[in-house]
N, C-alpha and C positions, 0 to 999 in steps of 0.2 A: 695135309689134305685129309688124312684119316681121322685126325682129331676133329677137324671141322665137320666131316661127315657125322661123326658121333654126336657132336653138339647139335647138329641140325635135326637128327633123327631120335634124340634121346626120349622124346615123348612117345615114340612109337615102339622102340625096343629097349630092353634093359642094357645098361652099360656093360654088365658082365658078359652078355652074349655078344655084343658088338666088339668087345675087347678080344674075346677069343677068335671071332671071325676075321678080325683085322689084324690079329697078331700084335696087339699093343697092350700095355698095362693100364689099369685104371689110374694108378698113381701118375703115370705120364700124362694121361688125359687131364687130370686135376691140376698138374703142374702147368700145363699148356693154358688152362683156363685162367690161372693166376698171373701168368706172364703179361706184361704191358704190351699193347699193340705196337707194332713198328711204325716208324714215321711214314713208311711207304703205305702201310694199311690205312693209317689216318688220312693221308693225302688222297688216296683213291676213294675213301669213303666220302670225303668232301667233294671230290670231282663227280661222283655219282649223283650227289644232290644237284650240282650245277648242271649236269647232263639232263636231268629230269626237268629242271626249270627251263632250259633252252628248248627241249623237246615240246613242252607245253606252249611256250611262246611262239614256236614255229609251226603249230598245228600238226606236229608229228611228221614234218616234211623233210627234215634233215637226217641223212644217213652219217656213218662215221667220218667220211672225208670232210663234209662241211662242219660237222661237230668239232673235229680236230682244229680246223681253221678258226672257228669261233673261240675256242679255248685259248689258242695262241694269241688272238687279238686281245684276250683278257689277261694275258701274261702267263698262262698255264701251258707249258711245253710238254706234250706227251706224243708218243708215236701213234700213228693211225691204228695199229694192231691193238694197242693198249686201250684206246678209246672204243674200238669195236667190241673188245672183251667186256669192258665196263658197261657199255650199252646192253649187251646181251645179258649181263647179270641183272639189269634192271628191266629186262623185257621190253627194251625200246627199239622198235622196228619201224624204219621209215616207210611211208606210203609208197606203193608202186604205181607208176604212171599207167593209166588205162589207155587202151587204144581209142584214138580220136576218130569220129565220123563227122565229115563236113556236112553242113546243112543248107548252105546257100544253093539256090537253083541255078545251075550252070547250063541248062538245056534250052532256056528261052532267051538267049542273048543274041543280038545281031551285031556283026562287025566288031568283034573284040579287039581291044588294043593289043599291040605287040608285047611280047614278053622281054622287057628291057632288063629285068633283073638276072635271068638265066642262072638262078640258084647261087648267085654270088652273095652269100649271106654275111660275109665278114666285111663290114663297111667301116672304114677308119674315121669318118667324120659324122657328127650329129647333123640332123636335118639334110642328109643326102638322100636317104631312102626311108619312106614310111610304108608299113604294111598293114593290112586290115582283113578282118573276116567276121563272120556271124557265127554264132553257135546257139544250140537249143538248150534251155534249162527246164527240167521237169518241175511242175508245181502240182499240189493236191487238187487244185481247181482248174487244171488245164496246163498250158505251156507258156513259158516266157522265152524271150530271145535276148541275147546280148551281142553287141557289136563293139569292137575295140580297134584302136589305132595305135600301132607301136613304132617307135624309132628303131630302125634295124641296127644302128650302131650301138646304142646303149641298152637296147631291149626295154626301154622305159615305155610304159603305157601312158600315152598322152591324152587319150580320151576313151571313155567307155560309157555305154548306155544300155540299161536293161528295160525292155519294153514288152508289151503283149504282141507286137508285130515286127516284121522285118521290112518295113517300108523304107523308101528312099529318104523320106524326111528325117527318119531316125538316124540314118547314116550321115546326113548333112549336119544334124545336130551334134553328132560325135566329132565330125570334122571341125566344126566351130569350136568345140571344147579344146581339141588339139592345137589349133591355131592360137587360141587364147593363152594356152600354157607357154607357147613359144613367143608370143607377143610381137617380137620384131621379125620382119620378113627376111628370109635369106637372100643372099645376093644371086645365088644360082638356083635354077628350078629344082624342086624336090621330085623324085620319082615316087609315085603313089602306086604300090602293087597290091593286087588282090586277085581272087579267083574271078571267073566269068559270070558271077551272080547277076541277076537282073538289076538289082539295086545299083551296082557299080557301073552298069552300062546305061543307066537311065540318062536322058538328055539333061535333066535338071542337075544331076550330080556331075556329069561331065562339064557343064557349064560352070559350076562352082570351082572345079579343079582348074579349068582354064583361067578363070577370073583371078585365082590365087597363085598362078604361075606354077602349077604342078604338071609333070608329065605322067600320064597314065600308063600303067603296065599291068598286064594280066597273065595269069598262069595258063598253061595249056588246058584244054577242056578235060575236066575230070582228073587232072593230075595234082593230087594233094601235096606231092613233094615240092612243087614249085613255090609253095607258101608255107614251107615247114615251120619256120619260127612261130608264126601265128598259131598254127595247129598245135604245136608243142606247148604254147602258153595255155590254150584252152584245156588240153589234156592234163597239164600240171594243176591248173586251178580246180578242175573237177576232182582230181585225186586228193588234193590237200583240203577241199571242202567236203570230203566224202560223208562226214556226219551231217552235213547240212544239205546234201544234194537232192532231197525231195523237199522243196520249199513249200511253205504253207500257202503263200500267195505272192503276188508281184512285189508287195512292199518288203516281205521277208527276203525274197531273192535279191532285190536291189541292196538292201542293208548288208547282206552277207558278201556279195560280189564287190561292192564299192569298198567295204572295209578291207577285204583281202587284197584288193588291187592297190588301192592308194596308200593304205597304212602299212601293209606287210610286204607285198611284192615289190613295189617301187622303192620302198625306204628301209626295209629290214632284210629281205631275203637275199642271201649271197648267190651269185651266179658264176658258175665255173667258167663260162665263156667270156666273162668280162673281168678277169683276174680276181675272181672271188670277191667282187664288190657288189653293192646294190646298184641298180640302174642310176639312181640319183647321185650316189657317191662317184660312180664312173664318169658321169657327165661333169661333175664339179672338178674332178682330176683333169679331164681333158681340157676344160675351159682354163684351169689354172696353168697347165702346161703350155697352151697357146699364148696366154698372157705373158709368161715368162720367156718366151722365145725372143731372141734379139731381132730387131728389124734391120734390114739391110739399107744402108744409106746410098 
């Protein structure tokens, strides 16, 4: 460590002065410089390059636990502490999630649906519960809004729309996206959970849900924790898009949000709540397991 300190600071201080201060010889320093790097040093240098690549690919969203898992998937087995140290050496610090503020209007609703979900967020089957929410996106020329629909089992975003408004027709358009992704109708009704925003309580939207065999569920008034997975999704998106979070215009907002959601979040980002898989991978594993289960005669 002392020789490495001397090597790092030799442009600032004379070797003789550092040798006296650190109580080592200059001959020892030069011998250390001539020595071949160890296999461990070479390996860690290679890993640091891989960590930088992963960090850039994930928009700076992965901390050391997820980085460790990605490396293991690539065949590089290291402890979490080692990965943390190597990340610190490269100044790689994951983005911290910002506090989320809900934006839908929950004060102008009449006759809200009952809360069927009751914060039971661990759902074992896909297409059993879908959750949805709106959020606000800042633009240089005003505001934009996004609405998304998530499958609560896999955390996959089935539909997302970025628009200048928070109208019910935007919500219905997003519902159509989600239903198109699923294509086949489930045999059992799907619980559709949201807050008490006026869009979710509109007659036209309720009619669409009934027509498609959904059971509507709503959070308690003003209770953001009743729809925590969706709020967590928005907070994570805004954190990981922090460099883009003042969009130039609606087109810029759409491009950034759609790319992050469909290409990164659904297909690349590892989720600790679903066995450190991506939502698409998790769904594929579930479907494969169900297909392999023996049928009773």
